[in-house]
C-alpha positions as CSV (number, residue, x, y, z in Angstrom):
1,M,-27.6,-30.0,-19.5
2,P,-26.7,-33.5,-18.6
3,V,-25.9,-36.7,-20.5
4,V,-26.8,-39.6,-18.2
5,M,-25.5,-43.1,-18.8
6,R,-27.6,-46.0,-17.3
7,H,-27.2,-49.7,-17.4
8,N,-29.4,-52.7,-16.9
9,E,-27.3,-55.7,-15.9
10,S,-30.0,-58.4,-16.6
11,L,-30.7,-57.1,-20.0
12,E,-27.0,-56.3,-20.7
13,L,-28.2,-53.0,-22.2
14,N,-27.0,-49.5,-21.9
15,L,-29.3,-46.4,-22.0
16,A,-27.8,-43.0,-22.9
17,E,-30.1,-40.1,-22.1
18,Y,-29.5,-36.6,-23.7
19,L,-31.3,-33.8,-21.9
20,G,-31.4,-30.2,-22.5
21,S,-28.6,-28.3,-24.4
22,V,-25.8,-30.9,-24.7
23,T,-22.3,-29.6,-25.1
24,Y,-19.3,-30.9,-27.0
25,G,-17.6,-31.2,-23.6
26,E,-20.3,-33.5,-22.3
27,L,-20.0,-35.7,-25.5
28,K,-16.3,-35.8,-25.1
29,A,-16.6,-36.8,-21.5
30,V,-18.9,-39.7,-22.5
31,A,-16.2,-41.0,-25.1
32,E,-13.5,-40.6,-22.4
33,F,-15.7,-42.6,-19.9
34,L,-16.2,-45.3,-22.5
35,A,-12.4,-45.4,-23.2
36,A,-11.7,-45.9,-19.5
37,N,-14.5,-48.6,-19.2
38,P,-14.4,-50.6,-22.4
39,S,-16.9,-53.2,-21.0
40,F,-19.6,-50.8,-21.8
41,L,-18.6,-50.7,-25.5
42,K,-19.6,-54.3,-26.1
43,R,-23.2,-53.9,-24.9
44,D,-26.2,-52.9,-27.0
45,C,-27.3,-49.4,-26.3
46,L,-30.4,-47.2,-26.7
47,S,-29.7,-43.5,-27.0
48,V,-32.6,-41.1,-26.4
49,A,-32.7,-37.4,-27.1
50,Y,-35.6,-36.2,-24.9
51,P,-38.0,-33.4,-25.6
52,G,-36.1,-30.1,-25.3
53,C,-32.8,-31.7,-26.1
54,D,-30.5,-29.9,-28.6
55,F,-26.8,-30.0,-29.8
56,D,-26.8,-26.5,-31.1
57,S,-23.5,-25.4,-29.6
58,I,-21.7,-28.3,-31.3
59,D,-20.1,-27.8,-34.7
60,L,-21.0,-30.7,-37.1
61,A,-17.3,-31.2,-37.9
62,A,-16.7,-31.9,-34.2
63,L,-19.0,-34.9,-34.5
64,D,-16.7,-36.2,-37.3
65,E,-13.8,-35.9,-34.8
66,L,-15.8,-37.8,-32.1
67,F,-16.8,-40.5,-34.7
68,G,-13.1,-41.0,-35.5
69,G,-12.4,-41.3,-31.8
70,Y,-15.1,-44.0,-31.4
71,A,-13.8,-45.9,-34.3
72,Q,-10.4,-46.0,-32.5
73,L,-12.0,-47.2,-29.3
74,Y,-13.8,-50.0,-31.0
75,A,-10.8,-51.1,-33.3
76,P,-9.1,-53.5,-30.8
77,I,-12.2,-55.0,-29.5
78,N,-13.1,-58.6,-30.7
79,F,-16.8,-58.9,-31.1
80,Q,-18.5,-62.3,-31.4
81,I,-21.6,-60.7,-32.7
82,I,-22.5,-57.2,-34.1
83,R,-23.5,-54.7,-31.5
84,R,-26.9,-52.9,-31.9
85,S,-27.2,-49.2,-31.2
86,A,-30.7,-47.6,-31.5
87,W,-31.6,-43.9,-31.3
88,V,-35.0,-42.4,-30.3
89,C,-35.2,-38.7,-31.0
90,L,-38.0,-37.0,-29.2
91,S,-36.8,-33.6,-29.9
92,P,-37.0,-31.9,-33.3
93,A,-34.2,-29.6,-32.3
94,A,-31.8,-32.6,-32.0
95,Q,-32.8,-34.4,-35.2
96,R,-30.3,-32.7,-37.5
97,Y,-27.4,-33.8,-35.3
98,I,-28.6,-37.3,-35.0
99,D,-29.1,-37.6,-38.8
100,Y,-25.6,-36.3,-39.2
101,W,-24.3,-38.9,-36.7
102,I,-26.2,-41.8,-38.3
103,V,-26.5,-41.2,-42.0
104,G,-23.7,-42.5,-44.3
105,R,-21.4,-43.7,-41.6
106,D,-19.8,-47.1,-41.7
107,T,-20.5,-48.0,-38.1
108,R,-20.4,-51.8,-39.0
109,G,-16.9,-51.6,-40.2
110,A,-15.7,-49.0,-37.9
111,M,-17.4,-50.0,-34.6
112,S,-18.8,-53.6,-35.2
113,T,-22.2,-51.9,-34.7
114,T,-25.5,-51.7,-36.5
115,L,-26.9,-48.3,-35.9
116,R,-30.6,-47.3,-36.5
117,Q,-33.1,-44.7,-35.5
118,F,-36.6,-45.4,-34.4
119,P,-39.6,-43.0,-33.8
120,T,-40.6,-44.8,-30.5
121,H,-39.2,-46.8,-27.7
122,E,-41.5,-49.7,-28.7
123,E,-40.0,-50.0,-32.2
124,A,-36.5,-49.7,-30.8
125,G,-37.3,-52.3,-28.2
126,D,-38.5,-54.7,-30.9
127,W,-35.3,-54.2,-32.8
128,L,-33.2,-54.7,-29.7
129,V,-35.2,-58.0,-29.2
130,L,-36.8,-56.9,-25.9
131,S,-40.0,-58.3,-24.6
132,E,-42.9,-55.9,-24.0
133,A,-42.1,-55.9,-20.3
134,E,-38.4,-55.1,-20.9
135,T,-39.4,-52.3,-23.4
136,L,-41.7,-50.9,-20.6
137,A,-38.8,-51.2,-18.1
138,L,-36.6,-49.3,-20.7
139,Q,-39.2,-46.5,-21.1
140,T,-39.6,-46.1,-17.3
141,R,-35.9,-46.7,-16.5
142,A,-36.9,-49.5,-14.2
143,G,-33.8,-51.6,-13.4
144,F,-31.6,-49.1,-15.3
145,D,-29.1,-47.9,-12.8
146,V,-27.2,-44.5,-13.2
147,V,-23.6,-45.3,-14.1
148,V,-22.4,-41.8,-14.7
149,R,-23.8,-38.3,-15.3
150,F,-21.9,-35.7,-17.4
151,E,-22.9,-32.0,-17.1
152,D,-20.9,-29.0,-17.9
153,K,-21.4,-26.4,-15.2
154,P,-22.3,-22.9,-16.4
155,P,-19.7,-20.3,-15.7
156,A,-20.3,-18.5,-12.4
157,V,-21.9,-15.2,-12.6
158,A,-19.9,-12.4,-10.9
């Protein structure tokens, strides 16, 4: 299933949506896109694992590899302020992987990023310093244009 990257120019905010069974190939494609488009690395981001999302096909060690790759992407960037990255997990099946990604990682030192998880869009919006109207826009995706979509195609059935 896809990973969809959206952006709201007026809020200078990225929205990463994780839907269905996410694969390592899709996560790797996101990292490759960000490497080719570093302007997205400087913006605050909300990542949402929607109901039904899972990362079950991904070995946890592969997440360590991805984290190392992200640290390399962020290393040469000069940040004026610490970037904020929030997660909202609406899928119990995805929680273990999000915990693994978030807990115990030095995102501040490695990526100039403060990383936190919130139970709701509203709490994430407060932390991202969004108004109620901006948080509603975030929840409804109003003003968040699709930038790119990553979806591994299932093998053809003979």
